[in-house]
C-alpha positions as CSV (number, residue, x, y, z in Angstrom):
1,M,-25.1,16.3,8.1
2,T,-23.1,13.0,9.2
3,S,-21.5,11.4,6.5
4,P,-21.8,7.4,6.0
5,A,-18.1,7.0,6.9
6,T,-18.8,8.7,10.2
7,R,-22.1,7.1,11.0
8,G,-20.6,3.5,10.5
9,A,-17.7,4.5,12.6
10,R,-20.3,5.5,15.5
11,E,-22.3,2.1,15.1
12,L,-18.7,0.6,14.9
13,R,-17.9,2.0,18.3
14,A,-21.6,1.2,19.8
15,E,-21.0,-2.3,19.0
16,H,-18.6,-2.8,20.9
17,A,-18.2,0.4,23.7
18,P,-19.5,-1.1,27.1
19,V,-22.4,-0.5,29.1
20,G,-21.3,1.6,32.5
21,I,-22.6,0.5,35.6
22,F,-22.2,1.9,38.9
23,D,-22.9,1.5,42.4
24,S,-21.6,2.7,45.9
25,G,-20.6,-0.5,46.5
26,L,-21.7,-3.8,45.7
27,G,-25.7,-3.3,45.4
28,G,-25.6,-2.8,41.5
29,L,-24.2,-6.3,40.9
30,S,-27.9,-7.6,41.1
31,V,-28.6,-5.0,38.5
32,L,-25.5,-6.6,36.7
33,R,-26.9,-9.5,37.1
34,A,-29.8,-8.7,35.1
35,V,-28.5,-6.4,32.5
36,R,-26.2,-9.7,31.8
37,A,-29.2,-11.9,31.5
38,Q,-31.0,-9.4,29.1
39,L,-28.4,-8.7,27.0
40,P,-25.6,-11.3,26.9
41,D,-23.8,-9.4,24.0
42,E,-23.2,-6.3,26.0
43,S,-19.8,-5.2,27.3
44,I,-20.0,-4.0,30.9
45,I,-18.0,-2.2,33.3
46,Y,-18.7,-2.0,36.7
47,V,-17.4,0.6,39.1
48,A,-18.4,0.8,42.7
49,D,-17.0,3.4,45.2
50,S,-16.4,1.3,48.1
51,L,-14.3,3.3,49.7
52,Y,-16.9,5.8,49.9
53,A,-19.8,3.5,50.6
54,P,-22.2,3.6,52.0
55,Y,-23.8,6.5,50.5
56,G,-26.9,6.2,52.6
57,E,-24.9,7.8,55.8
58,R,-23.4,10.6,53.1
59,D,-24.7,14.2,53.1
60,D,-26.4,15.0,49.8
61,D,-23.7,17.5,47.9
62,F,-20.9,14.5,48.3
63,I,-23.6,12.0,46.5
64,A,-24.0,14.4,44.1
65,E,-19.9,15.1,43.7
66,R,-19.1,11.2,43.7
67,T,-21.9,10.3,41.2
68,L,-20.8,13.0,38.5
69,A,-17.1,12.1,39.1
70,I,-17.7,8.6,38.3
71,G,-20.2,8.8,35.6
72,Q,-17.4,11.5,34.2
73,W,-14.7,8.8,34.6
74,L,-17.1,6.4,32.5
75,V,-17.6,8.2,30.1
76,T,-13.3,8.0,29.4
77,Q,-13.8,4.4,29.6
78,G,-15.7,4.5,26.7
79,A,-19.2,4.1,27.9
80,K,-22.2,4.6,25.8
81,V,-24.4,4.5,28.7
82,L,-24.9,4.7,32.5
83,V,-26.8,3.0,34.9
84,V,-26.6,4.6,38.0
85,A,-27.7,1.5,40.0
86,C,-27.3,3.1,43.3
87,N,-31.0,4.1,44.8
88,T,-29.7,6.9,46.9
89,A,-27.9,8.4,44.1
90,T,-30.2,8.3,41.8
91,A,-32.4,9.8,44.6
92,Q,-30.2,12.6,45.2
93,S,-28.3,13.3,42.0
94,I,-29.7,12.0,38.9
95,A,-31.3,15.0,37.5
96,M,-28.1,16.8,38.0
97,V,-25.9,14.3,36.3
98,R,-27.7,14.1,33.6
99,E,-27.3,17.4,32.7
100,R,-23.8,17.3,32.8
101,L,-23.3,14.3,31.0
102,P,-23.1,13.3,26.7
103,I,-24.5,10.1,27.3
104,P,-28.0,8.2,28.1
105,L,-28.2,7.8,32.3
106,I,-30.9,5.2,33.4
107,G,-31.5,5.3,37.5
108,V,-32.8,3.1,39.3
109,E,-36.2,3.8,42.1
110,P,-37.9,1.9,44.6
111,G,-40.6,0.0,43.4
112,I,-43.4,1.7,44.8
113,K,-45.7,1.5,41.7
114,P,-45.6,-2.0,41.4
115,A,-46.4,-2.8,45.3
116,A,-49.3,-0.5,45.5
117,S,-50.6,-2.5,42.2
118,Q,-50.2,-5.8,43.7
119,S,-50.9,-5.5,47.6
120,K,-53.6,-7.2,48.3
121,T,-54.2,-5.5,51.9
122,R,-53.0,-2.4,51.2
123,V,-50.3,-2.5,53.5
124,A,-46.6,-2.4,52.1
125,G,-43.1,-2.4,53.9
126,V,-40.3,-0.3,52.1
127,L,-36.4,-1.1,53.1
128,A,-33.9,1.7,51.5
129,T,-31.4,4.0,52.8
130,Q,-32.1,7.1,54.9
131,V,-31.2,8.9,52.2
132,T,-33.3,7.2,49.7
133,L,-36.5,7.5,52.1
134,R,-36.0,11.4,52.5
135,S,-35.5,12.1,49.1
136,T,-38.3,14.3,47.0
137,R,-38.1,11.8,44.3
138,F,-39.3,8.6,46.6
139,Q,-41.8,11.1,48.1
140,S,-43.3,12.2,44.7
141,L,-43.5,8.2,44.2
142,L,-45.2,7.8,47.5
143,E,-47.8,10.4,46.5
144,R,-48.6,9.5,42.8
145,Y,-48.8,5.5,43.6
146,A,-49.7,5.1,47.1
147,A,-52.9,6.9,47.7
148,D,-55.1,3.8,49.1
149,C,-52.0,1.6,49.9
150,R,-50.5,2.0,53.5
151,F,-46.3,1.8,53.3
152,L,-44.1,1.2,55.9
153,C,-41.1,2.8,55.7
154,Q,-38.1,1.3,57.5
155,P,-34.4,2.5,56.8
156,G,-32.4,-0.4,56.4
157,H,-29.3,0.6,58.7
158,G,-26.2,-2.0,59.0
159,L,-27.7,-4.1,56.1
160,V,-25.4,-2.5,53.2
161,Q,-22.5,-3.0,55.4
162,A,-22.8,-6.5,55.9
163,I,-23.4,-7.1,52.1
164,E,-20.1,-4.9,51.6
165,R,-18.4,-7.9,54.0
166,C,-20.0,-10.5,51.9
167,D,-22.3,-11.3,55.1
168,V,-25.8,-12.4,53.5
169,G,-26.9,-14.8,56.3
170,S,-24.8,-14.7,59.4
171,A,-26.9,-14.7,62.8
172,E,-26.7,-11.4,63.4
173,L,-27.9,-10.0,60.6
174,R,-31.1,-11.9,60.4
175,T,-31.4,-10.6,63.8
176,L,-31.4,-7.3,62.2
177,L,-33.7,-8.2,59.6
178,Q,-36.0,-9.5,62.0
179,S,-36.3,-6.4,63.7
180,Y,-37.2,-4.3,60.6
181,L,-39.4,-7.1,59.3
182,Q,-41.5,-8.2,62.2
183,P,-43.5,-5.1,62.8
184,M,-44.0,-4.8,58.9
185,L,-45.3,-8.4,59.5
186,D,-47.2,-7.5,62.6
187,A,-49.1,-4.7,60.8
188,G,-51.0,-7.3,58.2
189,A,-48.0,-6.1,54.9
190,D,-48.6,-8.3,52.4
191,T,-45.4,-7.0,49.7
192,L,-41.6,-6.1,50.6
193,V,-40.0,-3.3,48.4
194,L,-36.2,-3.7,48.3
195,G,-35.2,-0.1,48.1
196,C,-31.6,-0.6,47.6
197,T,-29.6,-2.3,45.0
198,H,-27.7,-4.2,47.4
199,Y,-30.7,-6.0,49.3
200,P,-31.7,-8.4,46.5
201,F,-28.6,-10.5,48.0
202,L,-30.6,-11.1,51.3
203,D,-33.4,-12.5,49.4
204,A,-32.4,-16.2,50.9
205,A,-32.6,-14.7,54.5
206,I,-35.5,-12.6,54.4
207,R,-37.0,-15.8,52.7
208,D,-36.2,-17.6,55.8
209,I,-38.0,-14.4,58.1
210,V,-41.1,-13.4,56.0
211,G,-41.8,-16.8,54.3
212,E,-44.2,-16.3,51.3
213,R,-46.4,-13.5,53.7
214,M,-44.5,-11.0,51.9
215,A,-44.0,-10.9,47.8
216,L,-40.5,-9.5,47.1
217,I,-40.3,-6.0,44.8
218,D,-37.0,-6.1,43.0
219,T,-36.9,-3.9,40.0
220,S,-33.8,-4.8,38.5
221,I,-35.2,-7.0,35.7
222,A,-37.2,-3.8,34.8
223,I,-33.8,-1.6,34.4
224,A,-32.6,-4.3,32.5
225,R,-35.2,-3.9,30.2
226,Q,-34.7,-0.3,30.2
227,V,-31.3,-0.3,29.6
228,E,-32.2,-2.5,26.6
229,R,-35.1,0.3,24.9
230,V,-32.6,3.0,25.9
231,L,-29.9,0.7,23.5
232,D,-32.5,0.1,20.7
233,Q,-33.7,3.8,20.8
234,S,-30.0,5.2,20.5
235,G,-28.9,3.0,18.5
236,L,-26.1,1.7,20.3
237,R,-27.0,-2.2,20.5
238,G,-24.0,-4.2,20.9
239,A,-23.0,-6.9,18.3
240,A,-25.5,-9.4,17.6
241,D,-24.6,-13.2,18.3
242,V,-21.0,-11.9,20.2
243,P,-21.4,-12.8,23.5
244,A,-19.6,-10.6,25.4
245,D,-16.1,-11.2,27.3
246,L,-16.5,-11.0,31.2
247,P,-17.4,-7.6,32.8
248,R,-14.6,-5.1,33.6
249,F,-14.4,-4.9,37.4
250,C,-13.4,-1.8,39.3
251,S,-13.2,-0.7,42.6
252,T,-12.3,2.6,44.5
253,S,-11.0,0.1,47.1
254,D,-9.0,-2.9,46.9
255,G,-11.8,-4.8,45.6
256,A,-11.4,-8.3,47.4
257,H,-15.1,-7.7,48.4
258,L,-16.2,-7.3,44.9
259,Q,-14.3,-10.4,43.8
260,Q,-15.5,-12.1,46.3
261,L,-19.5,-11.1,46.2
262,A,-19.1,-11.8,42.3
263,A,-17.7,-15.3,42.3
264,T,-20.3,-16.3,45.2
265,L,-23.3,-14.6,44.2
266,L,-22.9,-14.1,40.5
267,Q,-20.5,-17.3,39.7
268,L,-18.1,-14.4,38.2
269,E,-14.6,-15.6,38.4
270,A,-12.7,-12.1,37.7
271,P,-10.0,-9.7,38.4
272,V,-10.9,-6.3,39.9
273,E,-9.0,-3.1,39.3
274,R,-8.3,-0.7,41.7
275,V,-9.2,2.8,40.7
276,V,-8.9,6.4,41.9
277,I,-11.9,8.6,40.9
278,P,-11.3,11.9,42.4
279,S,-14.0,14.6,43.3
280,P,-13.8,17.8,45.2
281,R,-14.1,16.3,48.8
282,T,-11.8,13.3,47.9
283,L,-8.8,14.7,46.1
284,A,-6.4,12.8,48.6
285,P,-7.2,9.1,46.9
286,D,-7.7,7.4,50.6
287,S,-9.6,10.5,52.2
288,Q,-12.6,8.9,54.6
289,A,-13.9,13.1,54.8
290,A,-17.3,13.5,53.6
């Protein structure tokens, strides 16, 4: 039986322990934004694996190795819960990683269910990485929720790379988006699933193309609410009425773009730590081998 003193120590640690958020790069900042809004008392540590982004062009084993390694590293940093804020990593590896880590995990997935429930034309578009679209997890979502709704699935080649270099509105980016979105509009789609956590940062550019003809489905708010539920259920909530410090930002790259995007899109001026998190095929810190 756990003694009152031990329980008290655990509760004290939980009050100050951070929520860990991880993405292949900068897209998880959209989830961080939602978590901070929903849970302002929680400390956050964010890891961008930008040295190896984008995951959507990596093989499945590489993605699983990186997700596990970063999850384990966040545990050593005291994280009390892990948000895998990357659709590709969630789709490919969250089940395996959940079995290997001692803290609760929360993944993300494209909003197929809400899109299917609100589309009036019964045609919806999905922008996501190729890995997400081919995953068993994504295909099962379609099977469960898309019985009477046609989903037009488009790999967002080049979009993650654009956001990683802080391009959310150039002429080239808008031309690329137009090539992805116009066929959906022509097919009568009235709903667009943003199936990658990077893509909410393209909201303005997408709106310039689709106007009000498509509703955009961004699941970051739902993820933040799930984080709140998990913390409450596990007795891990932070101390109430004590606003948290700025998030701790970490990157496996130099962090310059992470710092820039956090400042530009989230109005967060914070330093970025460069961290080395090895995994089986990235034992050399600067290895680019997949």
